[in-house]
C-alpha positions as CSV (number, residue, x, y, z in Angstrom):
1,M,23.6,3.3,58.5
2,P,21.5,4.2,61.5
3,D,19.7,7.1,59.9
4,L,18.8,4.9,56.9
5,A,17.2,2.5,59.3
6,D,15.4,5.3,61.1
7,R,14.0,6.7,57.8
8,H,12.7,3.2,56.8
9,S,11.2,2.4,60.2
10,V,8.9,5.4,60.2
11,A,7.0,3.9,57.3
12,D,7.6,0.2,57.7
13,P,9.6,-1.3,60.6
14,D,10.0,-4.6,58.7
15,A,11.5,-2.9,55.6
16,S,14.4,-1.5,57.6
17,Q,15.3,-4.9,58.9
18,R,15.1,-6.5,55.5
19,C,17.1,-3.7,53.9
20,L,19.8,-3.8,56.6
21,H,20.0,-7.6,56.5
22,F,20.3,-7.6,52.7
23,T,23.0,-4.8,52.8
24,R,24.9,-6.7,55.5
25,L,25.0,-9.9,53.3
26,R,26.2,-7.9,50.3
27,L,28.9,-6.2,52.4
28,C,30.0,-9.5,53.8
29,G,30.4,-10.8,50.3
30,D,28.1,-13.8,50.6
31,P,26.5,-14.0,47.1
32,V,24.6,-17.2,47.8
33,A,22.9,-15.8,50.9
34,A,22.3,-12.5,49.1
35,R,20.6,-14.4,46.3
36,D,18.4,-16.3,48.8
37,V,17.4,-13.0,50.4
38,R,16.5,-11.5,47.0
39,R,14.3,-14.6,46.3
40,A,12.6,-14.2,49.6
41,H,11.9,-10.5,48.9
42,R,10.3,-11.4,45.6
43,A,8.2,-14.2,47.2
44,R,6.7,-11.8,49.8
45,P,3.1,-10.7,49.0
């Protein structure tokens, strides 16, 4: 997981946080929260 975050952070520090947050929700098995995160991702400009 850490090296994934490192690769992301080189190009876009925010992307790594969104990616890790989304992955954590999926791993925790919280489909409602994961759906909300996906909606938030689509809403971003």
